[in-house]
Wavefront OBJ file of the C-alpha trace (Angstrom):
o trace
v -4.826 -14.551 9.827
v -8.072 -14.206 11.712
v -10.659 -11.278 12.439
v -9.341 -10.786 15.998
v -6.071 -10.563 14.957
v -6.404 -7.637 12.494
v -8.772 -5.931 15.084
v -5.632 -6.693 17.579
v -3.321 -4.763 15.229
v -6.472 -1.818 14.680
v -6.599 -1.225 18.071
v -2.713 -1.291 18.387
v -2.940 2.031 16.223
v -5.182 3.521 18.014
v -3.579 3.471 20.905
v -0.445 3.726 19.447
v -1.156 7.115 17.266
v 2.212 6.653 14.670
v 3.136 9.344 12.864
v 3.405 8.142 9.368
v 5.952 9.213 6.939
v 4.493 9.530 3.272
v 6.123 10.818 -0.207
v 3.534 10.594 -2.466
v 2.301 12.213 -5.604
v -0.262 15.667 -5.515
v -3.462 13.516 -7.071
v -4.410 10.749 -4.072
v -2.255 13.255 -1.314
v -5.030 14.532 0.131
v -7.059 11.092 0.333
v -3.804 9.237 1.207
v -3.542 12.069 4.447
v -6.816 11.113 5.141
v -7.109 7.424 5.026
v -4.158 7.704 7.413
v -5.413 10.008 9.531
v -9.126 7.626 9.483
v -7.511 5.003 11.252
v -6.250 6.805 13.179
v -2.421 7.715 12.590
v -0.861 10.576 12.243
v 0.353 11.309 8.247
v 2.664 13.893 7.650
v 3.566 14.548 3.968
v 7.000 15.840 3.615
v 8.600 15.725 0.328
v 11.952 18.712 0.229
v 15.271 16.779 -0.129
v 16.317 19.689 2.699
v 13.797 17.462 5.109
v 13.012 14.429 4.968
v 15.937 12.309 6.708
v 14.682 14.690 9.844
v 11.343 13.529 9.451
v 12.218 10.168 8.258
v 13.970 8.887 11.690
v 10.698 10.447 13.833
v 8.358 8.395 11.922
v 6.786 5.073 12.484
v 6.721 4.085 8.804
v 8.205 5.572 5.869
v 6.072 5.606 2.531
v 6.964 5.842 -1.277
v 4.405 6.350 -3.970
v 6.092 6.916 -7.549
v 2.935 8.059 -8.941
v 3.465 11.620 -10.793
v 7.521 11.310 -10.459
v 9.466 13.764 -10.401
v 13.291 15.219 -9.744
v 12.297 16.475 -6.729
v 10.657 13.574 -5.560
v 12.759 10.798 -6.867
v 15.797 12.991 -4.755
v 13.231 12.816 -2.104
v 12.457 9.385 -1.706
v 16.670 8.215 -2.189
v 17.617 10.451 0.832
v 14.155 8.798 3.395
v 15.001 5.779 2.114
v 18.667 5.822 3.025
v 17.698 7.510 6.383
v 14.723 4.887 7.031
v 17.348 1.854 6.140
v 19.693 3.745 8.418
v 17.691 4.290 11.146
v 15.372 0.837 11.158
v 12.559 2.739 9.992
v 9.985 0.294 7.841
v 9.838 0.920 4.379
v 6.070 0.605 2.078
v 7.171 1.185 -1.239
v 4.028 1.466 -3.917
v 5.114 1.166 -7.130
v 2.595 3.765 -9.575
v 3.135 3.352 -13.154
v 5.862 0.831 -13.643
v 4.685 -1.077 -16.001
v 4.076 1.923 -18.119
v 6.883 3.675 -17.488
v 10.563 2.964 -18.082
v 11.730 5.586 -15.793
v 9.526 4.840 -12.823
v 10.242 0.839 -13.643
v 14.404 1.917 -13.547
v 14.125 4.422 -10.323
v 12.099 1.740 -8.330
v 14.580 -1.699 -8.832
v 16.978 0.352 -8.021
v 15.686 1.265 -4.819
v 15.470 -2.236 -3.966
v 18.667 -3.119 -4.562
v 20.115 -0.893 -2.848
v 18.106 -0.371 0.495
v 15.658 -2.475 2.623
v 11.899 -2.896 1.812
v 9.657 -3.965 4.145
v 6.858 -3.850 1.301
v 6.548 -3.714 -2.325
v 2.878 -3.360 -3.057
v 1.250 -2.599 -6.998
v -1.674 -3.652 -8.884
v -0.936 -6.552 -10.583
v 0.375 -5.340 -13.748
v 2.536 -2.949 -11.648
v 4.027 -6.171 -9.801
v 3.889 -8.214 -12.713
v 6.403 -5.879 -14.960
v 8.964 -5.229 -11.387
v 9.092 -9.217 -11.730
v 9.150 -9.710 -15.997
v 11.202 -6.781 -17.678
v 9.740 -7.514 -21.307
v 6.359 -6.965 -19.476
v 4.381 -3.252 -20.458
v 1.251 -1.469 -19.970
v -0.606 1.655 -21.284
v -1.410 2.911 -18.137
v -1.500 3.381 -14.534
v -4.574 0.567 -13.694
v -4.086 -3.440 -14.083
v -4.239 -4.994 -17.929
v -7.033 -7.115 -17.787
v -4.593 -10.142 -19.117
v -3.038 -9.965 -15.969
v -4.626 -12.707 -13.986
v -4.101 -13.671 -9.922
v -2.410 -15.970 -10.749
v -0.076 -14.026 -13.174
v 0.302 -11.810 -9.959
v 0.492 -14.747 -7.672
v 3.599 -16.070 -9.096
v 5.736 -12.278 -10.065
v 4.748 -11.352 -6.246
v 6.707 -14.452 -4.887
v 9.561 -14.336 -7.734
v 9.601 -10.722 -6.097
v 9.621 -11.741 -2.556
v 12.391 -14.118 -2.884
v 14.311 -11.502 -5.203
v 14.327 -9.295 -2.301
v 13.443 -10.435 1.301
v 10.710 -8.560 0.745
v 6.637 -9.044 1.398
v 4.661 -8.320 -1.716
v 1.539 -7.168 -2.177
v -0.485 -7.397 -5.340
v -4.072 -5.526 -5.257
v -6.756 -6.386 -7.700
v -10.054 -8.306 -7.033
v -8.435 -10.343 -5.124
v -5.476 -8.402 -2.926
v -2.436 -11.239 -2.520
v -0.547 -10.604 0.030
v 2.698 -13.277 -0.472
v 6.325 -13.599 1.756
v 7.992 -16.159 -0.634
v 6.544 -19.010 1.369
v 2.946 -17.987 3.024
v 0.530 -16.440 0.102
v -3.127 -15.196 1.781
v -5.210 -13.214 -0.727
v -7.629 -11.101 0.855
v -11.538 -10.907 -0.943
v -12.406 -8.150 -0.266
v -13.379 -4.974 -1.464
v -15.748 -3.805 -4.155
v -15.474 -2.500 -8.026
v -15.933 0.620 -7.338
v -13.582 1.176 -5.460
v -11.883 1.153 -9.147
v -14.441 4.319 -9.696
v -12.292 6.834 -8.038
v -8.825 8.098 -8.139
v -6.311 7.771 -5.656
v -7.878 3.933 -3.919
v -4.560 2.050 -4.828
v -2.308 5.361 -3.038
v -5.189 4.750 -0.063
v -4.129 1.083 0.102
v -0.756 1.807 0.439
v -1.017 4.332 3.286
v -2.332 1.865 5.470
v 0.653 -0.587 4.650
v 2.256 2.115 6.320
v 0.279 2.365 9.282
v 0.027 -1.097 10.168
v 3.563 -2.035 9.228
v 4.163 0.953 12.198
v 2.490 -1.945 14.768
v 3.331 -5.237 13.502
v 5.022 -7.620 11.044
v 5.403 -7.110 7.146
v 2.547 -10.136 5.957
v 0.018 -9.032 8.820
v 0.490 -4.911 7.789
v -0.326 -6.039 4.179
v -3.478 -8.008 5.371
v -5.195 -5.440 7.767
v -4.259 -2.585 5.313
v -6.336 -5.376 2.577
v -9.184 -6.292 4.845
v -9.989 -2.777 6.340
v -9.781 -1.056 3.260
v -11.758 -3.719 0.997
v -14.378 -4.025 3.687
v -14.737 -0.580 3.760
v -15.539 -0.116 0.263
v -17.629 -2.669 0.946
v -20.053 -1.008 3.276
v -19.582 2.476 1.182
v -20.388 0.761 -2.312
v -24.474 2.281 -1.423
v -23.220 5.376 -1.958
v -25.287 6.703 -5.078
v -22.176 8.767 -7.093
v -18.176 8.465 -7.254
v -17.790 11.905 -4.754
v -20.373 10.526 -2.193
v -18.509 6.972 -2.483
v -15.167 8.525 -1.958
v -16.904 10.418 0.880
v -18.441 7.296 2.290
v -15.187 5.026 2.174
v -13.211 7.305 4.665
v -16.062 7.730 6.656
v -16.191 3.413 7.021
v -12.518 3.678 7.289
v -13.264 5.651 10.202
v -15.830 4.052 12.080
v -15.549 0.532 11.133
v -16.479 -1.809 13.644
v -14.036 -5.124 14.841
v -17.945 -6.796 14.404
v -18.142 -5.806 10.752
v -14.744 -7.024 10.409
v -15.768 -10.286 12.037
v -18.676 -10.799 10.061
v -17.185 -9.369 6.617
v -13.688 -11.028 6.109
v -13.340 -13.217 3.134
v -9.833 -14.556 3.283
v -8.200 -17.755 1.931
v -4.235 -19.494 3.014
v -2.719 -20.864 0.533
l 1 2 3 4 5 6 7 8 9 10 11 12 13 14 15 16 17 18 19 20 21 22 23 24 25 26 27 28 29 30 31 32 33 34 35 36 37 38 39 40 41 42 43 44 45 46 47 48 49 50 51 52 53 54 55 56 57 58 59 60 61 62 63 64 65 66 67 68 69 70 71 72 73 74 75 76 77 78 79 80 81 82 83 84 85 86 87 88 89 90 91 92 93 94 95 96 97 98 99 100 101 102 103 104 105 106 107 108 109 110 111 112 113 114 115 116 117 118 119 120 121 122 123 124 125 126 127 128 129 130 131 132 133 134 135 136 137 138 139 140 141 142 143 144 145 146 147 148 149 150 151 152 153 154 155 156 157 158 159 160 161 162 163 164 165 166 167 168 169 170 171 172 173 174 175 176 177 178 179 180 181 182 183 184 185 186 187 188 189 190 191 192 193 194 195 196 197 198 199 200 201 202 203 204 205 206 207 208 209 210 211 212 213 214 215 216 217 218 219 220 221 222 223 224 225 226 227 228 229 230 231 232 233 234 235 236 237 238 239 240 241 242 243 244 245 246 247 248 249 250 251 252 253 254 255 256 257 258 259 260 261 262 263 264 265 266
């Protein structure tokens, strides 16, 4: 995939201004909505069980984020996933915390078995936890002993199992459709120093999924967030970095994508 193709996808979003329906967590909901806005799409963060089906079918993509899960969100996610399946709305599932929570893991695996998902997204540990039921971690961050190769193996297995594109985020973001594997090597360690950037990546997957096919959407999301993080890296503190990240998402130029994109196709 080339920088030119990524820029074409970015322009398509700016032209179409797609509505993205996100059911996410209150910890990162503000960052998620702002990330969607920054790249030219429109967010709606509806989560009441009585309205999510109606909202979903009017949207161009659905993003389900398991962070800070509750009974109400679980009910809403199932309703929205069913509506998305019925009306052909592409769906991203973000496996936040499945490596440390049996509840989340069982819930998400149930969704994946029942409803089609375009992109399954998680960090290295979360993707491996979906692949191997015996694996666990202590929190929502990836364990240091789960490397890129292990995550790539798990991503390939999940892609075959569910017929989805799998995105394993980490030092290198791995996108796998079961046959082709692309590693996006853009980014900065500072993306892990503030909360919500992983959730923002899932939202960007939803944005780009609304205008292109699954693997291209995931690669574009990784490249856009990674390059924007690199450009914001000079910010002095964590608050300044987050503000700078949103700034760079909103004013990212074609030239910066052309000059900075670093991907490897395997």
